[in-house]
C-alpha positions in Angstrom: 131.5 117.5 43.0 134.0 114.8 44.3 136.9 117.4 44.8 134.3 119.3 47.0 133.4 116.3 48.8 137.3 115.5 49.2 138.1 119.0 50.6 135.0 119.0 52.8 135.9 115.5 54.3 139.4 116.7 54.8 138.1 119.7 56.9 135.5 117.8 58.6 138.1 115.5 59.9 140.0 118.2 62.0 136.3 118.3 63.6 136.7 114.4 64.3 140.4 114.5 65.5 139.4 117.0 68.0 136.2 115.5 69.0 138.0 112.0 69.5 141.0 113.4 71.0 138.8 115.4 73.8 136.1 112.9 74.2 137.6 109.3 73.4 141.2 109.7 73.9 140.8 111.7 77.0 137.7 109.7 77.9 137.0 105.9 77.7 140.1 104.9 75.8 142.7 107.0 78.0 144.4 103.4 78.6 145.6 103.6 74.6 146.4 107.3 74.7 148.1 107.6 78.3 151.7 106.6 77.3 151.6 109.5 74.9 151.3 111.8 77.7 153.3 109.8 80.2 156.2 108.7 77.7 155.9 105.4 79.7 156.8 103.1 77.1 160.3 102.6 76.5 160.1 101.4 73.0 159.4 103.3 69.8 155.8 102.6 69.3 153.1 103.7 71.8 149.9 102.0 72.5 148.3 105.7 71.3 149.6 104.3 67.7 146.7 102.1 67.6 144.4 105.3 66.8 146.5 105.1 63.4 144.5 102.0 62.7 141.0 103.4 63.9 141.3 106.4 61.7 142.9 104.2 58.7 140.0 101.4 58.9 137.2 104.0 57.5 139.8 105.5 54.8 140.7 102.2 53.7 137.0 100.6 53.5 135.5 103.7 51.6 138.3 104.0 49.5 137.8 100.1 48.5 134.5 100.2 48.3 134.3 103.4 46.4 136.5 102.0 44.0 135.0 98.6 43.5 131.4 99.8 42.9 132.3 103.1 41.2 131.0 105.3 43.8 133.0 108.3 43.3 131.9 110.1 46.4 132.7 107.5 48.7 136.2 107.0 47.0 136.5 111.1 47.7 135.6 110.6 51.4 138.3 107.8 51.9 140.8 109.8 50.2 140.1 112.7 52.2 140.2 111.0 55.4 143.8 109.6 54.0 145.0 113.2 53.2 144.0 114.4 56.5 145.7 111.5 58.3 149.1 112.0 56.1 148.8 115.8 57.3 148.2 114.5 60.9 151.0 112.2 60.6 153.5 114.7 59.1 152.6 117.4 61.7 152.1 115.4 65.1 154.8 112.7 64.6 157.0 114.1 62.4 157.3 118.0 63.3 155.9 118.3 66.6 157.2 115.2 68.4 160.0 114.4 65.9 159.5 110.8 66.2 161.2 111.0 62.6 164.1 113.4 62.0 162.7 114.9 58.8 161.3 118.2 59.5 162.9 119.6 62.8 162.2 123.5 62.9 160.3 125.9 61.1 160.3 129.8 61.2 156.7 129.7 59.9 154.4 131.2 62.4 151.5 128.7 61.4 153.8 125.7 62.5 155.4 127.5 65.4 151.6 128.3 66.6 150.6 124.6 66.4 153.6 123.5 68.1 153.0 126.0 70.7 149.2 124.8 71.3 150.5 121.2 71.4 153.2 121.8 73.8 150.0 123.4 76.2 148.0 120.4 75.5 151.2 118.2 76.9 151.7 120.1 79.9 148.9 118.3 81.4 150.1 114.7 82.2 146.5 113.2 83.2 143.4 112.8 81.5 141.6 115.9 82.9 142.1 119.8 82.2 143.6 119.4 78.7 143.4 122.0 76.2 144.3 122.5 72.3 142.8 119.1 71.4 143.0 120.2 67.6 145.7 119.5 65.1 145.6 121.8 62.3 143.3 124.6 63.9 144.3 125.8 66.9 143.2 129.0 69.3 144.0 131.9 67.4 145.8 133.3 70.4 148.6 131.1 69.6 148.9 132.4 66.0 148.8 136.2 67.3 151.6 135.3 69.6 153.6 133.9 66.8 152.6 136.8 64.4 154.0 139.2 67.0 157.4 137.2 67.6 157.7 137.3 64.1 157.9 141.3 63.9 160.1 141.3 67.1 
């Protein structure tokens, strides 16, 4: 049962990330997210990195409480959030934005579709008129374009 909770939490986090990105980051907390779009911060860190902590706190709390009180379901939720956070970091910060030079390019159509959708998201410098707010699940048309590109 805990494996099911873990997997469900992991996939639910894509919706949480999409919702938070669209309505919080591009909404009332735009002041934290703006430098990610405009690149106005000259250093390595961005104000946008605060969202790492915002998402890490529930993960840490549920892992801690689940471990301390023997609540396997709560632990599974925390680990699901953590696993999604690791994937988000690897896809967004490492692969797409290349803040770390670990994964540079890929011929995989899935990763290219994600990169294409994210580039479309970043073409909008302001908080309005955004598109493609998800991270691991993006509009199907991007996958189709990359599949056609593979065949060509």
